[in-house]
KEKE-3310 file (N, C-alpha, C; in steps of 0.2 Angstrom, whole numbers, plus 5000, padded with zeros to 4 digits):
npx = (5069:5068:5085:5091:5103:5111:5115:5120:5111:5119:5125:5129:5123:5116:5124:5129:5119:5114:5125:5121:5107:5112:5118:5109:5105:5090:5083:5074:5071:5070:5068:5072:5073:5081:5091:5096:5092:5094:5082:5085:5081:5080:5088:5096:5107:5116:5128:5133:5127:5138:5150:5149:5147:5159:5166:5162:5163:5179:5179:5183:5179:5163:5159:5158:5166:5169:5162:5151:5132:5121:5105:5087:5082:5070:5065:5059:5051:5054:5060:5049:5041:5049:5054:5039:5031:5016:5009:5009:5004:4993:4985:4985:4975:4962:4964:4962:4950:4942:4942:4938:4923:4921:4920:4909:4898:4889:4889:4903:4899:4890:4896:4906:4900:4898:4886:4879:4870:4858:4851:4839:4830:4827:4829:4836:4839:4844:4855:4861:4876:4876:4872:4879:4892:4886:4890:4901:4907:4918:4927:4917:4919:4930:4930:4923:4930:4938:4930:4925:4917:4917:4931:4936:4934:4943:4955:4957:4956:4970:4978:4981:4981:4995:5001:5003:5003:5015:5024:5021:5025:5036:5044:5042:5038:5031:5022:5017:5010:5004:4995:4986:4979:4973:4964:4958:4951:4940:4936:4932:4920:4911:4908:4901:4893:4881:4876:4866:4866:4871:4877:4889:4907:4925:4941:4943:4940:4951:4962:4959:4960:4977:4980:4976:4982:4997:4998:4996:5004:5019:5019:5020:5031:5045:5057:5052:5052:5041:5031:5021:5012:5007:4997:4988:4980:4972:4965:4962:4954:4943:4939:4932:4923:4916:4910:4898:4888:4875:4880:4892:4883:4878:4889:4891:4896:4885:4879:4892:4902:4903:4902:4912:4922:4924:4926:4937:4946:4947:4952:4963:4969:4968:4979:4989:4994:4995:5005:5017:5020:5029:5038:5054:5066:5082:5095:5106:5123:5125:5133:5146:5146:5136:5120:5118:5103:5095)
npy = (4999:5009:5010:5027:5032:5049:5059:5074:5084:5085:5076:5061:5048:5036:5026:5021:5016:5006:4997:4994:4987:4977:4968:4964:4974:4979:4995:5012:5027:5044:5059:5077:5095:5096:5085:5071:5053:5036:5023:5009:4995:4982:4981:4975:4973:4986:4987:4981:4990:5001:4997:4995:5010:5016:5013:5018:5031:5031:5029:5014:4999:4993:4979:4967:4958:4944:4937:4941:4939:4938:4945:4945:4953:4967:4968:4957:4939:4935:4944:4954:4946:4949:4960:4966:4959:4956:4966:4960:4945:4950:4953:4941:4935:4942:4937:4924:4925:4930:4917:4910:4914:4914:4899:4896:4905:4912:4903:4910:4926:4924:4918:4930:4940:4957:4955:4939:4933:4926:4918:4916:4909:4927:4936:4942:4938:4944:4947:4957:4965:4966:4955:4944:4946:4944:4931:4928:4933:4939:4942:4948:4960:4963:4956:4960:4968:4958:4955:4953:4961:4961:4956:4968:4978:4969:4969:4981:4987:4981:4984:4998:4996:4989:4997:5008:5000:4993:5005:5010:5000:4995:5007:5010:4998:4985:4983:4994:4996:4984:4990:5003:4995:4982:4996:5002:4993:4993:5002:5007:4998:4997:5012:5008:5000:5008:5015:5005:4996:4981:4970:4971:4976:4976:4982:4994:5004:5003:5003:5019:5023:5022:5029:5042:5042:5040:5051:5065:5062:5064:5076:5081:5078:5079:5071:5059:5047:5044:5040:5052:5057:5074:5076:5065:5064:5071:5065:5054:5061:5066:5055:5049:5059:5058:5047:5047:5055:5055:5052:5043:5028:5031:5029:5017:5011:5006:5001:5010:5009:5021:5028:5019:5023:5036:5037:5027:5037:5048:5041:5039:5051:5057:5046:5049:5061:5062:5051:5057:5068:5060:5057:5052:5065:5070:5076:5089:5091:5085:5072:5077:5069:5059:5053:5041:5037:5030)
npz = (5050:5034:5028:5023:5009:5004:4992:4982:4972:4959:4957:4945:4947:4941:4936:4947:4954:4945:4945:4960:4961:4950:4957:4966:4975:4982:4979:4981:4975:4976:4973:4979:4983:4989:4989:4982:4983:4990:4996:5002:5002:5011:5025:5032:5019:5021:5021:5011:5002:5006:5004:4988:4986:4990:4981:4971:4971:4973:4960:4955:4949:4952:4961:4972:4987:4986:4997:5001:5000:4986:4989:4984:4969:4968:4960:4956:4958:4971:4974:4977:4989:4997:5001:5001:5011:5015:5008:4995:5003:5005:4994:4984:4994:4989:4977:4980:4985:4977:4967:4974:4972:4959:4960:4968:4972:4980:4991:4997:4996:5009:5018:5020:5021:5028:5039:5043:5030:5016:4999:4996:4977:4970:4980:4995:5010:5027:5041:5056:5059:5074:5076:5072:5078:5090:5088:5090:5077:5071:5059:5051:5051:5043:5032:5018:5014:5006:4994:4978:4963:4951:4936:4932:4944:4955:4950:4946:4960:4965:4958:4964:4976:4978:4970:4983:4995:4994:4995:5008:5016:5013:5015:5030:5034:5039:5051:5052:5039:5040:5051:5043:5033:5041:5051:5039:5034:5044:5047:5032:5035:5041:5040:5027:5031:5038:5031:5029:5021:5016:5008:5002:4995:4993:4990:4990:4999:5008:4996:4996:5011:5012:4999:5006:5016:5012:5002:5010:5021:5011:5010:5021:5027:5015:5014:5015:5006:5001:4984:4976:4965:4959:4952:4954:4965:4962:4952:4959:4970:4960:4955:4967:4968:4958:4957:4966:4962:4947:4935:4936:4936:4924:4916:4919:4932:4940:4959:4968:4982:4989:5002:5010:5002:5007:5020:5019:5015:5023:5034:5033:5030:5043:5049:5042:5044:5060:5059:5052:5061:5071:5063:5059:5062:5056:5064:5065:5056:5040:5030:5017:5003:5008:5019:5032:5037:5050)
capx = (5071:5074:5092:5094:5110:5109:5118:5122:5106:5120:5131:5126:5122:5114:5127:5129:5110:5114:5126:5115:5105:5117:5123:5101:5103:5083:5081:5069:5074:5067:5073:5067:5076:5090:5096:5094:5088:5092:5082:5087:5075:5084:5092:5102:5111:5119:5133:5135:5127:5144:5156:5150:5147:5165:5168:5157:5169:5184:5179:5184:5174:5157:5159:5158:5168:5165:5159:5142:5128:5118:5098:5084:5079:5065:5059:5059:5047:5054:5060:5040:5040:5054:5051:5033:5026:5010:5005:5007:4998:4983:4984:4983:4971:4962:4965:4959:4944:4939:4943:4929:4916:4917:4915:4904:4896:4882:4895:4909:4896:4887:4902:4912:4897:4896:4881:4874:4867:4853:4848:4832:4830:4833:4825:4843:4837:4850:4852:4862:4883:4876:4870:4887:4896:4887:4891:4908:4910:4925:4931:4915:4919:4935:4931:4920:4934:4942:4925:4924:4911:4919:4936:4939:4935:4946:4963:4959:4959:4975:4987:4981:4985:5001:5008:5004:5004:5021:5026:5023:5028:5044:5048:5038:5039:5025:5019:5012:5003:4996:4988:4983:4976:4966:4960:4953:4944:4935:4931:4928:4917:4906:4904:4897:4886:4880:4871:4859:4868:4874:4877:4896:4915:4931:4947:4945:4939:4958:4964:4958:4966:4981:4978:4976:4990:5005:4997:4996:5014:5023:5017:5022:5039:5047:5059:5048:5053:5035:5033:5014:5013:5004:4988:4987:4979:4968:4961:4961:4947:4942:4935:4928:4916:4911:4905:4895:4884:4873:4886:4893:4878:4876:4894:4890:4899:4883:4882:4898:4903:4905:4904:4917:4927:4927:4929:4945:4951:4948:4956:4972:4975:4972:4983:4997:4992:4997:5011:5020:5020:5034:5042:5062:5071:5086:5098:5116:5123:5126:5139:5144:5142:5131:5118:5114:5098:5093)
capy = (5006:5007:5017:5030:5035:5053:5061:5079:5085:5086:5068:5058:5041:5031:5022:5016:5011:5000:4994:4991:4983:4972:4966:4961:4976:4983:5002:5013:5031:5047:5065:5081:5100:5092:5081:5062:5047:5028:5022:5002:4987:4975:4984:4970:4974:4992:4987:4982:4998:5005:4995:5000:5018:5019:5010:5024:5039:5031:5026:5009:4992:4993:4974:4966:4953:4934:4932:4943:4933:4942:4945:4945:4960:4970:4968:4951:4936:4934:4951:4956:4942:4948:4967:4968:4949:4959:4967:4952:4942:4953:4952:4935:4933:4946:4934:4917:4924:4930:4912:4907:4919:4911:4892:4896:4914:4909:4902:4917:4929:4919:4917:4934:4949:4959:4952:4935:4934:4919:4920:4913:4916:4932:4936:4941:4939:4947:4948:4961:4963:4966:4945:4941:4949:4942:4925:4927:4931:4945:4944:4950:4966:4963:4953:4963:4969:4955:4953:4959:4959:4959:4956:4974:4978:4966:4972:4992:4990:4977:4988:5005:4993:4985:5003:5011:4997:4992:5008:5009:4994:4996:5013:5013:4991:4978:4983:5003:4994:4979:4993:5004:4988:4982:4999:5004:4989:4992:5011:5009:4992:5002:5016:5006:4996:5013:5017:5002:4994:4973:4967:4977:4971:4978:4982:5001:5010:5002:5009:5026:5027:5023:5036:5050:5044:5043:5058:5070:5061:5065:5083:5086:5075:5079:5066:5053:5042:5041:5044:5053:5062:5077:5073:5058:5066:5076:5057:5050:5064:5067:5048:5049:5062:5058:5041:5051:5058:5050:5049:5031:5024:5034:5029:5008:5008:5002:5006:5011:5009:5026:5031:5016:5026:5044:5034:5026:5043:5053:5036:5037:5056:5058:5043:5053:5068:5059:5048:5062:5070:5057:5055:5052:5069:5069:5082:5088:5092:5080:5073:5078:5064:5055:5052:5034:5037:5022)
capz = (5046:5029:5025:5015:5006:5002:4989:4979:4964:4952:4956:4942:4950:4936:4937:4956:4952:4940:4949:4964:4955:4947:4966:4969:4982:4982:4984:4980:4972:4976:4973:4980:4982:4995:4985:4978:4991:4988:5002:5004:5005:5015:5031:5028:5012:5022:5021:5005:4999:5009:4998:4983:4985:4992:4977:4965:4975:4971:4952:4953:4946:4958:4963:4981:4988:4984:5006:5000:4998:4987:4990:4978:4966:4974:4954:4952:4961:4976:4978:4979:4993:5001:5000:5002:5009:5020:5001:4992:5006:5005:4985:4985:4999:4988:4971:4981:4987:4968:4961:4976:4969:4954:4962:4975:4974:4984:4998:4999:5000:5014:5022:5021:5020:5037:5040:5038:5024:5015:4996:4991:4973:4969:4988:5001:5018:5032:5046:5058:5060:5079:5079:5070:5084:5097:5087:5088:5069:5072:5055:5045:5051:5040:5026:5014:5008:5001:4991:4973:4959:4944:4939:4933:4952:4955:4948:4949:4968:4967:4956:4969:4980:4976:4972:4990:5000:4993:4998:5016:5017:5012:5020:5036:5039:5039:5055:5050:5033:5043:5053:5041:5033:5048:5053:5032:5030:5049:5046:5027:5031:5045:5036:5023:5036:5044:5029:5029:5015:5019:5003:4998:4996:4989:4995:4987:5006:5009:4996:4998:5018:5008:4996:5012:5022:5009:4998:5016:5026:5009:5009:5027:5027:5009:5013:5019:5003:4996:4979:4975:4958:4961:4948:4953:4968:4959:4948:4966:4972:4954:4956:4973:4968:4950:4959:4972:4958:4946:4932:4936:4935:4915:4914:4918:4936:4943:4965:4972:4990:4991:5010:5013:5000:5010:5025:5021:5014:5029:5040:5030:5032:5051:5051:5038:5050:5065:5058:5051:5069:5076:5059:5063:5055:5059:5066:5064:5049:5033:5025:5010:4999:5010:5025:5031:5041:5055)
cpx = (5072:5078:5089:5100:5108:5114:5114:5115:5110:5124:5124:5128:5119:5118:5130:5123:5111:5121:5124:5110:5107:5119:5114:5102:5095:5085:5077:5072:5069:5071:5068:5073:5084:5092:5092:5094:5088:5089:5081:5079:5073:5089:5098:5110:5114:5125:5138:5136:5136:5150:5157:5150:5155:5169:5171:5163:5175:5186:5184:5178:5171:5158:5162:5162:5165:5161:5152:5141:5121:5108:5094:5083:5073:5060:5056:5052:5048:5057:5054:5041:5044:5052:5045:5027:5019:5007:5006:5003:4993:4981:4981:4979:4967:4958:4961:4951:4940:4935:4936:4924:4915:4917:4910:4901:4893:4885:4899:4904:4895:4891:4907:4907:4899:4894:4879:4869:4864:4850:4844:4830:4830:4827:4833:4836:4844:4848:4856:4872:4881:4876:4877:4893:4894:4888:4898:4911:4914:4925:4926:4916:4928:4932:4927:4926:4937:4935:4924:4919:4911:4929:4941:4941:4940:4955:4963:4962:4965:4982:4988:4988:4993:5006:5007:5003:5013:5027:5028:5026:5037:5050:5045:5039:5032:5021:5015:5007:5001:4989:4985:4977:4970:4963:4955:4954:4938:4933:4928:4922:4912:4903:4899:4890:4881:4874:4865:4861:4872:4879:4883:4903:4918:4936:4947:4947:4946:4965:4964:4962:4974:4983:4979:4981:4995:5003:4999:5005:5019:5023:5020:5028:5042:5052:5056:5050:5047:5032:5023:5016:5005:4996:4987:4981:4973:4960:4958:4951:4942:4934:4928:4923:4913:4907:4898:4889:4880:4878:4889:4890:4877:4883:4896:4894:4889:4882:4890:4896:4907:4905:4910:4924:4932:4929:4936:4948:4953:4953:4962:4973:4975:4979:4990:4998:4998:5005:5016:5021:5029:5037:5050:5068:5078:5090:5106:5118:5124:5130:5140:5142:5136:5128:5119:5106:5096:5086)
cpy = (5006:5012:5021:5034:5041:5055:5069:5079:5083:5081:5064:5048:5034:5024:5016:5012:5005:4994:4988:4987:4975:4967:4963:4966:4980:4989:5005:5022:5037:5056:5070:5088:5097:5090:5073:5057:5042:5029:5015:5000:4985:4982:4980:4972:4983:4994:4985:4986:5001:5003:4998:5008:5021:5017:5015:5030:5038:5028:5022:5006:4991:4986:4973:4958:4948:4933:4932:4939:4938:4940:4948:4952:4961:4968:4960:4945:4935:4941:4953:4954:4946:4959:4971:4961:4952:4961:4961:4947:4944:4954:4946:4934:4936:4940:4927:4918:4927:4923:4910:4908:4914:4904:4894:4905:4916:4911:4907:4922:4928:4921:4925:4941:4949:4957:4948:4936:4927:4922:4915:4913:4921:4938:4936:4943:4939:4949:4953:4960:4962:4956:4942:4942:4946:4931:4923:4929:4937:4946:4945:4957:4968:4961:4956:4965:4967:4954:4955:4956:4958:4960:4963:4977:4978:4970:4980:4991:4986:4984:4994:5002:4992:4993:5009:5008:4994:4997:5011:5004:4994:5002:5014:5005:4991:4981:4993:5000:4989:4984:4997:5001:4986:4986:5003:4999:4987:4997:5012:5005:4995:5008:5015:5004:5002:5014:5013:4995:4985:4971:4972:4974:4976:4983:4991:5005:5008:5006:5017:5028:5025:5031:5041:5047:5045:5050:5064:5069:5064:5073:5087:5085:5075:5074:5062:5046:5042:5046:5044:5058:5068:5079:5069:5058:5068:5069:5054:5052:5064:5061:5046:5051:5062:5051:5044:5054:5052:5051:5043:5029:5025:5029:5018:5007:5005:5007:5004:5013:5017:5029:5026:5020:5032:5040:5032:5031:5044:5051:5038:5046:5059:5050:5048:5060:5066:5055:5054:5067:5067:5053:5058:5057:5071:5078:5081:5087:5086:5079:5073:5076:5061:5053:5045:5037:5030:5022)
cpz = (5041:5032:5018:5016:5002:4996:4984:4974:4959:4952:4953:4947:4949:4937:4943:4957:4950:4944:4956:4963:4954:4955:4971:4977:4981:4985:4979:4978:4972:4975:4977:4979:4986:4995:4984:4983:4990:4994:5000:5007:5010:5018:5030:5025:5016:5019:5016:5000:4999:5003:4993:4981:4988:4987:4969:4966:4970:4963:4948:4949:4953:4957:4968:4982:4988:4991:5003:4996:4995:4987:4982:4973:4968:4964:4952:4958:4969:4978:4981:4987:5000:5003:5004:5005:5011:5013:4997:4995:5004:4999:4983:4989:4992:4981:4974:4982:4980:4964:4967:4973:4963:4955:4963:4976:4979:4992:5001:4998:5005:5020:5025:5020:5024:5040:5038:5033:5021:5008:4995:4983:4971:4973:4990:5008:5022:5036:5049:5060:5068:5080:5076:5074:5089:5095:5084:5081:5069:5065:5050:5046:5046:5032:5021:5011:5001:4994:4985:4968:4951:4942:4934:4941:4954:4954:4947:4955:4967:4964:4961:4976:4983:4977:4978:4994:4999:4995:5004:5019:5018:5015:5028:5038:5039:5045:5054:5044:5035:5049:5051:5036:5036:5050:5047:5032:5038:5047:5038:5026:5036:5041:5031:5027:5036:5037:5026:5026:5019:5013:4997:4998:4992:4992:4993:4994:5007:5006:4999:5006:5014:5005:5002:5014:5019:5006:5006:5019:5018:5009:5016:5028:5020:5008:5016:5011:4998:4990:4978:4970:4959:4958:4949:4962:4966:4955:4955:4969:4969:4955:4960:4971:4963:4953:4964:4968:4953:4939:4932:4934:4927:4912:4914:4925:4940:4950:4964:4980:4990:4997:5013:5009:5005:5018:5027:5021:5022:5033:5037:5032:5038:5051:5049:5042:5054:5063:5055:5056:5072:5069:5059:5057:5059:5060:5067:5058:5044:5029:5019:5006:5000:5016:5026:5037:5045:5057)
residu = (MET:PRO:GLN:ALA:LEU:ARG:PHE:PRO:LEU:ASP:ALA:ASP:ILE:ASP:GLY:LEU:ARG:HIS:ALA:LEU:TRP:LYS:HIS:ARG:ILE:GLY:HIS:HIS:TYR:SER:ARG:ASP:GLN:SER:GLY:GLN:VAL:LEU:TRP:LEU:ILE:GLU:ASP:VAL:GLN:LEU:ASP:GLN:ALA:ARG:GLU:LEU:ILE:ASP:LYS:TRP:HIS:GLN:GLY:VAL:ALA:MET:THR:LEU:ASP:ALA:HIS:HIS:GLU:PRO:VAL:ALA:ARG:ALA:GLY:SER:VAL:MET:GLY:ALA:LEU:ARG:SER:ALA:PRO:VAL:THR:THR:LEU:VAL:ILE:VAL:MET:CYS:VAL:ALA:VAL:PHE:ALA:TRP:GLN:GLY:ILE:ASP:ASN:ILE:GLN:ALA:LEU:THR:ALA:LEU:ALA:ILE:ALA:PRO:ILE:ALA:ILE:GLU:GLY:GLN:GLN:LEU:TYR:ALA:SER:THR:LEU:GLY:TYR:ALA:LEU:SER:GLN:ALA:GLU:ILE:TRP:ARG:LEU:PHE:SER:PRO:ALA:PHE:LEU:HIS:PHE:SER:LEU:MET:HIS:LEU:VAL:PHE:ASN:LEU:LEU:TRP:LEU:TRP:TYR:PHE:GLY:ARG:GLN:VAL:GLU:VAL:LEU:GLN:GLY:ARG:TRP:ARG:LEU:LEU:ALA:LEU:LEU:ILE:SER:GLY:MET:LEU:VAL:SER:ASN:LEU:ALA:GLN:TYR:ALA:THR:GLY:THR:VAL:LEU:PHE:GLY:GLY:MET:SER:GLY:VAL:VAL:TYR:ALA:LEU:VAL:GLY:PHE:VAL:TRP:LEU:TYR:SER:ARG:LEU:VAL:PRO:ASP:SER:GLY:PHE:GLN:PHE:PRO:ALA:MET:LEU:MET:VAL:PHE:MET:VAL:GLY:TRP:LEU:VAL:LEU:CYS:MET:THR:PRO:ALA:ALA:GLY:TRP:LEU:GLY:PHE:GLY:ASN:VAL:ALA:ASN:GLU:ALA:HIS:LEU:GLY:GLY:LEU:LEU:LEU:GLY:LEU:ALA:ALA:GLY:LEU:LEU:GLY:SER:ARG:PHE:HIS:PRO:HIS:GLN:THR:GLY:PRO:ARG:HIS:LYS:HIS:ARG:ASP:ILE:ASP:GLY)
# end
C-alpha cells in the first residue's frame, strides 16, 4: 500500500518536494479540501522520507545520512521500470507487436486475432472463437488488444495507458492493475466479437476500463490520490459518443471498435464502484503536520 504523507493546505512544501526528488524519492502529489498529500512510490523509502520531513520541520539542511542508498527517480527510465513495471511491460509488448505487424502483418493478424483467420487475396476467411478455444488457443481472448492498425492508433492508446495505468499501479499496486488489464481485455474483446466482428484490435477498450475505474474511484474516494481533471471525462465520453456516429467516418477514423470501448468503460465503472467500497479509510485523529497511511 503506497504511503501517504499529509500536510496542511497552507504549508509550503515545494522545498521538501525538491529535496525528495534530489534524493530520488519518487512521489505523487495530490491536493484536496483536507490538505496536501505526497504519495510515496516506493514503500521502502518511507524512513528516508521521514528523515527529510523531520529536517524540513526543523529548518535545517535536508540531506540524508550517507548509509542511505538512493532509488531511481520516477521520472527516469529506471524509475519508470521500478514504479510501474506492469504498465511499462504492456506498452513494450504493444510496441513489439506493432513492429511485428510492420514486418509481417498477415502473420501477426493470423496469430493474434480473436478467432483463427486466413487471408487469400482480398478475401478474409474466419473461423470462430469457439473453435479456437477448443484448440486451447486461450490467448485469443486477450491478444487482439495488442494489435494496432496505425501509428496514431498505437500512440494515442499508449499515452492514455501510461497516464491511467501508472496511476493505478503506483497508488493501488500491480495486482490491482493486472486485474483491470486482464478483465478489460477480456470484456472489451468479447463485447466487440459479439457484434460479429473478427478482425479488430487495440488497447482502447482497456484504456476506457482504466478511465471508468480511475474517474469513479477518484469521485467516491477523494483522498485516493488519483488525478483526473473534470474536463478529461467530458472529452473521453465525448470521443466515445462521436465514434458511434457517422461523423467518425467523415473525419477519416474509419471503423472504430465502439462496443469494445463501451464494454471497457462499463467494466471500469463497476470496478471503481466495487473497489471504492473496500478502500482503507483513515480512523482516529490526524497528526498536526502529517499522517502516514500504510
